[in-house]
C-alpha positions in Angstrom: -16.5 -52.6 -24.6 -18.6 -49.5 -24.3 -19.1 -50.1 -20.5 -15.3 -50.3 -20.1 -14.8 -47.1 -22.2 -17.3 -45.2 -20.1 -15.8 -46.4 -16.8 -12.3 -45.2 -18.1 -13.6 -41.8 -19.1 -15.3 -41.5 -15.8 -12.1 -42.4 -13.9 -10.0 -40.0 -15.9 -12.6 -37.3 -15.7 -12.9 -37.8 -11.9 -9.1 -37.7 -11.4 -8.8 -34.7 -13.6 -11.5 -32.8 -11.6 -9.8 -33.8 -8.2 -6.5 -32.6 -9.5 -7.9 -29.3 -10.8 -9.6 -28.5 -7.6 -6.6 -29.2 -5.5 -4.8 -26.4 -7.5 -7.4 -23.8 -6.4 -5.9 -21.9 -3.3 -8.1 -21.6 -0.3 -9.6 -18.3 0.7 -7.0 -16.1 2.3 -7.8 -14.8 5.9 -6.2 -11.6 5.2 -7.8 -10.2 2.0 -5.9 -8.1 -0.5 -7.2 -4.7 -1.0 -6.2 -1.5 -2.9 -6.7 2.2 -2.2 -6.3 5.1 -4.6 -5.5 8.8 -4.2 -7.9 10.4 -5.0 -10.1 7.5 -3.8 -12.7 8.0 -6.6 -10.3 7.7 -9.4 -11.3 4.3 -10.7 -15.0 5.4 -10.9 -14.1 8.7 -12.6 -12.1 6.7 -15.1 -14.9 4.6 -16.1 -17.2 7.5 -16.3 -14.7 9.2 -18.7 -14.2 12.1 -16.2 -10.7 11.3 -15.1 -8.7 14.4 -16.4 -5.3 13.1 -15.3 -3.7 10.0 -13.5 -4.1 9.3 -9.9 -1.3 10.4 -7.6 -0.9 7.2 -5.8 -2.3 3.8 -4.9 -1.4 1.1 -2.3 -1.9 -2.5 -2.7 -1.8 -4.5 0.7 -3.3 -7.5 2.7 -5.5 -6.9 5.6 -5.1 -9.0 8.6 -7.7 -9.1 11.3 -7.3 -8.5 15.0 -9.4 -11.4 16.1 -9.1 -10.6 19.8 -5.4 -10.5 19.7 -3.1 -7.9 21.2 -1.5 -6.4 18.1 1.2 -3.8 18.7 4.0 -4.9 21.0 2.9 -8.5 20.7 1.6 -9.7 17.2 3.6 -6.8 15.5 6.8 -6.4 17.6 8.2 -3.1 18.5 11.6 -2.3 17.0 11.4 -4.8 14.2 10.6 -4.3 10.5 6.9 -4.8 9.6 5.4 -5.0 6.1 2.3 -2.9 6.9 -0.1 -5.7 6.4 0.1 -9.4 5.8 1.4 -11.8 3.2 3.1 -10.1 0.3 5.0 -6.9 1.0 2.9 -4.0 0.9 3.5 -1.9 -2.2 2.8 1.8 -2.9 2.9 3.3 -6.4 3.3 6.9 -7.3 2.2 8.3 -10.7 3.8 11.6 -10.1 7.0 12.7 -8.3 6.3 13.2 -4.6 8.6 13.7 -1.5 8.5 12.2 2.1 10.2 14.1 4.8 11.9 16.3 2.3 13.3 13.3 0.4 12.4 13.2 -3.3 10.4 10.1 -4.3 10.3 9.7 -8.1 7.1 8.2 -9.6 7.3 4.5 -9.7 6.5 1.4 -7.6 8.0 0.7 -4.1 7.7 -1.4 -1.0 6.2 0.3 2.0 7.2 -0.9 5.4 7.7 0.5 8.8 9.5 0.0 12.3 6.9 0.6 15.0 7.5 1.7 18.5 5.3 2.8 21.3 5.1 6.5 20.3 6.2 6.7 16.8 6.6 4.6 13.5 9.6 4.9 11.3 8.1 4.7 7.6 10.3 3.3 4.9 10.1 3.5 1.2 12.1 0.8 -0.2 13.0 0.2 -4.0 12.8 -3.7 -3.7 9.5 -4.9 -4.9 7.7 -8.2 -5.6 8.6 -9.9 -2.3 6.8 -11.8 0.5 6.8 -10.3 4.0 9.9 -8.5 5.1 12.2 -11.3 5.3 14.7 -10.1 2.7 14.4 -6.4 3.7 17.7 -4.7 3.0 18.2 -1.0 4.2 20.7 -0.2 1.4 17.6 -0.2 -0.9 15.8 2.4 1.2 14.8 5.5 -0.7 13.3 7.6 2.1 12.4 7.4 5.7 10.4 9.5 8.2 9.3 9.3 11.8 5.5 9.8 12.4 3.8 10.0 15.8 1.4 7.5 16.9 -2.2 8.5 17.6 -4.5 6.5 19.9 -8.1 5.8 18.7 -11.2 5.7 21.0 -12.6 2.8 19.1 -10.6 -0.4 18.0 -10.1 -1.1 14.3 -10.7 -4.8 13.5 -9.0 -5.0 10.0 -5.8 -3.3 9.3 -6.4 -0.3 7.0 -4.6 1.9 4.6 -6.3 4.8 2.9 -5.6 8.2 1.7 -6.6 11.7 2.9 -5.9 15.1 1.3 -3.6 17.5 3.0 -2.5 21.1 2.6 0.6 20.0 0.8 -0.5 16.9 -0.8 -2.0 13.8 0.7 -1.5 11.5 3.8 -1.4 7.8 3.8 -3.4 6.7 7.0 -2.5 3.5 8.6 -4.9 2.2 11.4 -5.3 -1.1 13.3 -6.2 -2.0 16.9 -6.3 1.4 18.7 -3.4 3.0 16.8 -3.2 5.2 13.9 -0.5 7.1 12.0 -0.7 9.6 9.2 2.2 9.5 6.6 2.5 12.8 4.9 3.4 13.0 1.3 4.2 16.2 -0.5 3.3 17.0 -4.1 5.8 19.5 -5.5 4.1 22.8 -6.7 5.1 23.7 -10.3 7.1 26.9 -10.4 5.3 29.7 -12.1 6.7 30.8 -15.3 8.9 33.9 -14.9 7.8 36.9 -16.6 10.1 39.7 -17.6 9.3 43.1 -16.5 10.1 45.9 -18.7 11.2 49.2 -17.3 11.0 52.4 -19.0 14.0 54.6 -19.4 13.8 58.3 -19.0 15.1 60.2 -21.9 
C-alpha cells in the first residue's frame, strides 16, 4: 500500500513538474531593454539624490543584426516599423514635451517610424499595449517629424535606443547596422514671472 502511494506521488509530482516547466517561456532572442533620460536617474533615486522625476524613458526589444541586411531588407522602406522587435516600443514622458513643434503631454505612447533611405518619419501614437505594428492606425497619431539619416563608420549589432542631452531638451538616438537618427524633443521653458516696473511721475 505504501509502495503504491509513493508511486502515485511520484507520478503526480513528475507530471506537475513537467507541466510547470512547459509554461516557462524560452529566452527571447530580442531582449527587452529600458533607457532613461537622464540615464543615471534610477541610480540617483536609490541613492536618494533624485530631486525630480526623469523626463522620459523608453522600453523596447533589441533585435540583433546576425549578418543580415537590415534597412531596405529586414526593415522595409516605406512601411511602418515598431522601432524594435516583439511588443511595440513605448516611450513615456514624465513632463510635457514637444516634437517638431507639436505638444506632447506627459504620458505613455507608442513610438514607431516609417524609414526611407535618407530620412525616417518618427511617429508618436496614442495606442499602447500592442504587439508589433499590425494594428497601427494613423488616426491615433499625436505627433510626427522627419529626421535625417546619418551613416555610421562602424556597424551596430544590436538595435539601440538611448538619450542624449541637447540645447533645447534631449534627443532620442536610434542606431542599428550602419544607420543612426536623432529624434529631437524640446522641453518647454517656464516663462519668467512678470514684474511690474514702477515709474516715478514728475510733480
